[in-house]
N, CA, C and O atoms as a Tinker XYZ file with bonds, in Angstrom:
   232  protein
     1  N      0.923000  -11.010000  -39.841000    73     2
     2  CA     0.330000   -9.897000  -40.549000    64     1     3
     3  C      1.161000   -9.616000  -41.788000    63     2     4     5
     4  O      2.391000   -9.628000  -41.750000    81     3
     5  N      0.466000   -9.364000  -42.882000    73     3     6
     6  CA     1.127000   -9.024000  -44.144000    64     5     7
     7  C      0.565000   -7.701000  -44.631000    63     6     8     9
     8  O     -0.652000   -7.532000  -44.708000    81     7
     9  N      1.433000   -6.770000  -44.957000    73     7    10
    10  CA     1.027000   -5.509000  -45.565000    64     9    11
    11  C      1.523000   -5.498000  -46.998000    63    10    12    13
    12  O      2.687000   -5.801000  -47.260000    81    11
    13  N      0.647000   -5.152000  -47.922000    73    11    14
    14  CA     0.988000   -5.161000  -49.340000    64    13    15
    15  C      0.978000   -3.723000  -49.841000    63    14    16    17
    16  O     -0.033000   -3.028000  -49.740000    81    15
    17  N      2.093000   -3.288000  -50.374000    73    15    18
    18  CA     2.219000   -1.914000  -50.853000    64    17    19
    19  C      2.345000   -1.882000  -52.370000    63    18    20    21
    20  O      3.035000   -2.711000  -52.964000    81    19
    21  N      1.677000   -0.927000  -52.984000    73    19    22
    22  CA     1.981000   -0.572000  -54.356000    64    21    23
    23  C      1.334000   -1.371000  -55.454000    63    22    24    25
    24  O      1.859000   -1.392000  -56.568000    81    23
    25  N      0.224000   -2.030000  -55.203000    73    23    26
    26  CA    -0.426000   -2.788000  -56.256000    64    25    27
    27  C     -1.745000   -2.129000  -56.606000    63    26    28    29
    28  O     -2.481000   -1.689000  -55.723000    81    27
    29  N     -2.042000   -2.061000  -57.889000    73    27    30
    30  CA    -3.321000   -1.501000  -58.295000    64    29    31
    31  C     -3.324000   -1.111000  -59.749000    63    30    32    33
    32  O     -2.290000   -1.092000  -60.417000    81    31
    33  N     -4.499000   -0.805000  -60.217000    73    31    34
    34  CA    -4.652000   -0.413000  -61.616000    64    33    35
    35  C     -4.375000    1.072000  -61.773000    63    34    36    37
    36  O     -4.689000    1.873000  -60.893000    81    35
    37  N     -3.785000    1.428000  -62.901000    73    35    38
    38  CA    -3.568000    2.845000  -63.188000    64    37    39
    39  C     -4.837000    3.434000  -63.800000    63    38    40    41
    40  O     -5.863000    2.757000  -63.861000    81    39
    41  N     -4.780000    4.662000  -64.245000    73    39    42
    42  CA    -5.971000    5.342000  -64.767000    64    41    43
    43  C     -6.529000    4.690000  -66.024000    63    42    44    45
    44  O     -7.685000    4.925000  -66.376000    81    43
    45  N     -5.724000    3.871000  -66.710000    73    43    46
    46  CA    -6.193000    3.165000  -67.912000    64    45    47
    47  C     -6.596000    1.724000  -67.616000    63    46    48    49
    48  O     -6.923000    0.968000  -68.530000    81    47
    49  N     -6.574000    1.341000  -66.331000    73    47    50
    50  CA    -6.958000   -0.012000  -65.957000    64    49    51
    51  C     -5.835000   -1.019000  -66.041000    63    50    52    53
    52  O     -6.070000   -2.217000  -65.881000    81    51
    53  N     -4.621000   -0.566000  -66.286000    73    51    54
    54  CA    -3.474000   -1.471000  -66.354000    64    53    55
    55  C     -2.945000   -1.729000  -64.954000    63    54    56    57
    56  O     -2.698000   -0.799000  -64.187000    81    55
    57  N     -2.775000   -2.994000  -64.635000    73    55    58
    58  CA    -2.362000   -3.419000  -63.306000    64    57    59
    59  C     -0.847000   -3.476000  -63.258000    63    58    60    61
    60  O     -0.218000   -4.169000  -64.058000    81    59
    61  N     -0.273000   -2.760000  -62.336000    73    59    62
    62  CA     1.178000   -2.810000  -62.179000    64    61    63
    63  C      1.542000   -2.239000  -60.821000    63    62    64    65
    64  O      0.667000   -1.848000  -60.048000    81    63
    65  N      2.814000   -2.192000  -60.538000    73    63    66
    66  CA     3.298000   -1.614000  -59.288000    64    65    67
    67  C      3.397000   -0.110000  -59.467000    63    66    68    69
    68  O      3.840000    0.364000  -60.513000    81    67
    69  N      2.993000    0.635000  -58.465000    73    67    70
    70  CA     2.932000    2.089000  -58.628000    64    69    71
    71  C      4.298000    2.705000  -58.859000    63    70    72    73
    72  O      4.391000    3.802000  -59.409000    81    71
    73  N      5.367000    2.020000  -58.448000    73    71    74
    74  CA     6.698000    2.604000  -58.637000    64    73    75
    75  C      7.252000    2.354000  -60.035000    63    74    76    77
    76  O      8.259000    2.950000  -60.416000    81    75
    77  N      6.608000    1.484000  -60.797000    73    75    78
    78  CA     7.083000    1.197000  -62.145000    64    77    79
    79  C      6.720000    2.326000  -63.102000    63    78    80    81
    80  O      5.578000    2.784000  -63.130000    81    79
    81  N      7.673000    2.759000  -63.862000    73    79    82
    82  CA     7.395000    3.674000  -64.961000    64    81    83
    83  C      7.602000    2.855000  -66.234000    63    82    84    85
    84  O      8.595000    3.013000  -66.945000    81    83
    85  N      6.638000    1.980000  -66.498000    73    83    86
    86  CA     6.779000    0.997000  -67.557000    64    85    87
    87  C      5.621000    1.145000  -68.532000    63    86    88    89
    88  O      4.486000    0.793000  -68.209000    81    87
    89  N      5.895000    1.655000  -69.704000    73    87    90
    90  CA     4.806000    1.891000  -70.656000    64    89    91
    91  C      4.187000    0.606000  -71.170000    63    90    92    93
    92  O      3.117000    0.648000  -71.776000    81    91
    93  N      4.826000   -0.537000  -70.950000    73    91    94
    94  CA     4.290000   -1.822000  -71.408000    64    93    95
    95  C      3.598000   -2.599000  -70.295000    63    94    96    97
    96  O      3.314000   -3.784000  -70.470000    81    95
    97  N      3.323000   -1.978000  -69.175000    73    95    98
    98  CA     2.719000   -2.673000  -68.038000    64    97    99
    99  C      1.384000   -3.319000  -68.407000    63    98   100   101
   100  O      1.045000   -4.373000  -67.870000    81    99
   101  N      0.629000   -2.712000  -69.306000    73    99   102
   102  CA    -0.674000   -3.255000  -69.693000    64   101   103
   103  C     -0.601000   -4.430000  -70.646000    63   102   104   105
   104  O     -1.623000   -5.056000  -70.928000    81   103
   105  N      0.576000   -4.743000  -71.144000    73   103   106
   106  CA     0.708000   -5.845000  -72.096000    64   105   107
   107  C      0.338000   -7.180000  -71.466000    63   106   108   109
   108  O     -0.161000   -8.068000  -72.157000    81   107
   109  N      0.572000   -7.336000  -70.172000    73   107   110
   110  CA     0.208000   -8.586000  -69.507000    64   109   111
   111  C     -1.292000   -8.812000  -69.582000    63   110   112   113
   112  O     -1.744000   -9.941000  -69.775000    81   111
   113  N     -2.061000   -7.748000  -69.430000    73   111   114
   114  CA    -3.521000   -7.873000  -69.515000    64   113   115
   115  C     -3.939000   -8.315000  -70.917000    63   114   116   117
   116  O     -4.834000   -9.147000  -71.066000    81   115
   117  N     -3.300000   -7.764000  -71.932000    73   115   118
   118  CA    -3.679000   -8.063000  -73.316000    64   117   119
   119  C     -3.301000   -9.479000  -73.737000    63   118   120   121
   120  O     -4.048000  -10.128000  -74.469000    81   119
   121  N     -2.148000   -9.961000  -73.281000    73   119   122
   122  CA    -1.662000  -11.263000  -73.736000    64   121   123
   123  C     -2.183000  -12.419000  -72.915000    63   122   124   125
   124  O     -2.177000  -13.559000  -73.380000    81   123
   125  N     -2.636000  -12.149000  -71.695000    73   123   126
   126  CA    -3.092000  -13.225000  -70.831000    64   125   127
   127  C     -1.960000  -13.950000  -70.132000    63   126   128   129
   128  O     -2.200000  -14.902000  -69.389000    81   127
   129  N     -0.725000  -13.514000  -70.357000    73   127   130
   130  CA     0.422000  -14.136000  -69.698000    64   129   131
   131  C      0.294000  -13.967000  -68.191000    63   130   132   133
   132  O      0.652000  -14.859000  -67.422000    81   131
   133  N     -0.210000  -12.839000  -67.785000    73   131   134
   134  CA    -0.378000  -12.531000  -66.370000    64   133   135
   135  C     -1.828000  -12.110000  -66.190000    63   134   136   137
   136  O     -2.237000  -11.058000  -66.681000    81   135
   137  N     -2.604000  -12.926000  -65.489000    73   135   138
   138  CA    -4.028000  -12.641000  -65.330000    64   137   139
   139  C     -4.227000  -11.607000  -64.219000    63   138   140   141
   140  O     -4.459000  -11.957000  -63.062000    81   139
   141  N     -4.134000  -10.342000  -64.589000    73   139   142
   142  CA    -4.224000   -9.256000  -63.618000    64   141   143
   143  C     -5.590000   -9.206000  -62.945000    63   142   144   145
   144  O     -5.679000   -8.868000  -61.765000    81   143
   145  N     -6.650000   -9.534000  -63.668000    73   143   146
   146  CA    -7.978000   -9.494000  -63.070000    64   145   147
   147  C     -8.109000  -10.545000  -61.975000    63   146   148   149
   148  O     -8.680000  -10.272000  -60.919000    81   147
   149  N     -7.585000  -11.747000  -62.218000    73   147   150
   150  CA    -7.610000  -12.806000  -61.209000    64   149   151
   151  C     -6.793000  -12.385000  -59.990000    63   150   152   153
   152  O     -7.229000  -12.551000  -58.851000    81   151
   153  N     -5.612000  -11.844000  -60.240000    73   151   154
   154  CA    -4.754000  -11.389000  -59.143000    64   153   155
   155  C     -5.455000  -10.307000  -58.326000    63   154   156   157
   156  O     -5.390000  -10.323000  -57.096000    81   155
   157  N     -6.116000   -9.379000  -58.988000    73   155   158
   158  CA    -6.830000   -8.310000  -58.283000    64   157   159
   159  C     -7.953000   -8.882000  -57.425000    63   158   160   161
   160  O     -8.163000   -8.429000  -56.299000    81   159
   161  N     -8.679000   -9.875000  -57.948000    73   159   162
   162  CA    -9.765000  -10.494000  -57.175000    64   161   163
   163  C     -9.226000  -11.199000  -55.937000    63   162   164   165
   164  O     -9.819000  -11.099000  -54.863000    81   163
   165  N     -8.114000  -11.909000  -56.072000    73   163   166
   166  CA    -7.519000  -12.615000  -54.934000    64   165   167
   167  C     -7.055000  -11.615000  -53.877000    63   166   168   169
   168  O     -7.319000  -11.795000  -52.688000    81   167
   169  N     -6.367000  -10.569000  -54.309000    73   167   170
   170  CA    -5.892000   -9.553000  -53.365000    64   169   171
   171  C     -7.073000   -8.892000  -52.672000    63   170   172   173
   172  O     -7.023000   -8.661000  -51.464000    81   171
   173  N     -8.138000   -8.584000  -53.413000    73   171   174
   174  CA    -9.328000   -7.977000  -52.828000    64   173   175
   175  C     -9.975000   -8.916000  -51.819000    63   174   176   177
   176  O    -10.381000   -8.483000  -50.740000    81   175
   177  N    -10.073000  -10.201000  -52.161000    73   175   178
   178  CA   -10.661000  -11.187000  -51.259000    64   177   179
   179  C     -9.840000  -11.293000  -49.968000    63   178   180   181
   180  O    -10.403000  -11.334000  -48.874000    81   179
   181  N     -8.516000  -11.337000  -50.099000    73   179   182
   182  CA    -7.654000  -11.424000  -48.922000    64   181   183
   183  C     -7.767000  -10.170000  -48.060000    63   182   184   185
   184  O     -7.745000  -10.256000  -46.832000    81   183
   185  N     -7.886000   -9.019000  -48.691000    73   183   186
   186  CA    -8.034000   -7.771000  -47.939000    64   185   187
   187  C     -9.380000   -7.728000  -47.210000    63   186   188   189
   188  O     -9.446000   -7.325000  -46.049000    81   187
   189  N    -10.445000   -8.142000  -47.888000    73   187   190
   190  CA   -11.771000   -8.124000  -47.267000    64   189   191
   191  C    -11.872000   -9.092000  -46.097000    63   190   192   193
   192  O    -12.628000   -8.858000  -45.155000    81   191
   193  N    -11.108000  -10.179000  -46.158000    73   191   194
   194  CA   -11.124000  -11.151000  -45.062000    64   193   195
   195  C    -10.053000  -10.840000  -44.012000    63   194   196   197
   196  O     -9.779000  -11.657000  -43.132000    81   195
   197  N     -9.455000   -9.660000  -44.115000    73   195   198
   198  CA    -8.436000   -9.171000  -43.167000    64   197   199
   199  C     -7.194000  -10.052000  -43.107000    63   198   200   201
   200  O     -6.505000  -10.086000  -42.088000    81   199
   201  N     -6.907000  -10.758000  -44.188000    73   199   202
   202  CA    -5.680000  -11.559000  -44.262000    64   201   203
   203  C     -4.488000  -10.696000  -44.646000    63   202   204   205
   204  O     -3.362000  -10.947000  -44.215000    81   203
   205  N     -4.744000   -9.675000  -45.463000    73   203   206
   206  CA    -3.703000   -8.721000  -45.840000    64   205   207
   207  C     -4.289000   -7.323000  -45.752000    63   206   208   209
   208  O     -5.507000   -7.143000  -45.769000    81   207
   209  N     -3.423000   -6.352000  -45.659000    73   207   210
   210  CA    -3.834000   -4.953000  -45.710000    64   209   211
   211  C     -3.130000   -4.324000  -46.899000    63   210   212   213
   212  O     -1.907000   -4.402000  -47.014000    81   211
   213  N     -3.892000   -3.705000  -47.777000    73   211   214
   214  CA    -3.343000   -3.137000  -49.007000    64   213   215
   215  C     -3.235000   -1.624000  -48.856000    63   214   216   217
   216  O     -4.204000   -0.951000  -48.506000    81   215
   217  N     -2.047000   -1.103000  -49.126000    73   215   218
   218  CA    -1.812000    0.333000  -49.141000    64   217   219
   219  C     -1.597000    0.727000  -50.594000    63   218   220   221
   220  O     -0.525000    0.486000  -51.148000    81   219
   221  N     -2.582000    1.318000  -51.203000    73   219   222
   222  CA    -2.511000    1.638000  -52.630000    64   221   223
   223  C     -1.730000    2.928000  -52.858000    63   222   224   225
   224  O     -1.831000    3.881000  -52.085000    81   223
   225  N     -0.953000    2.934000  -53.931000    73   223   226
   226  CA    -0.196000    4.131000  -54.308000    64   225   227
   227  C     -1.103000    5.176000  -54.918000    63   226   228   229
   228  O     -2.279000    4.920000  -55.173000    81   227
   229  N     -0.559000    6.340000  -55.147000    73   227   230
   230  CA    -1.341000    7.429000  -55.736000    64   229   231
   231  C     -1.466000    7.272000  -57.217000    63   230   232
   232  O     -2.093000    8.102000  -57.875000    81   231
C-alpha cells in the first residue's frame, strides 16, 4: 500500500507540494520541464485503480 500526501494544484492551477511556499512553483507548467498535467493524470489513474491513496492538502 502506498499513501501519497501533499500533491495537487493550488487555486491558480499550479501543481506543487502543499508544504512548499514557492512563488515559482508554476514555472514548471509554463516551461514544460515538468509535465504537471501528465503527472496529475497518472496519479489520478493510480488512485482510481486503488493502487495509491491520495491525501490532498488544504
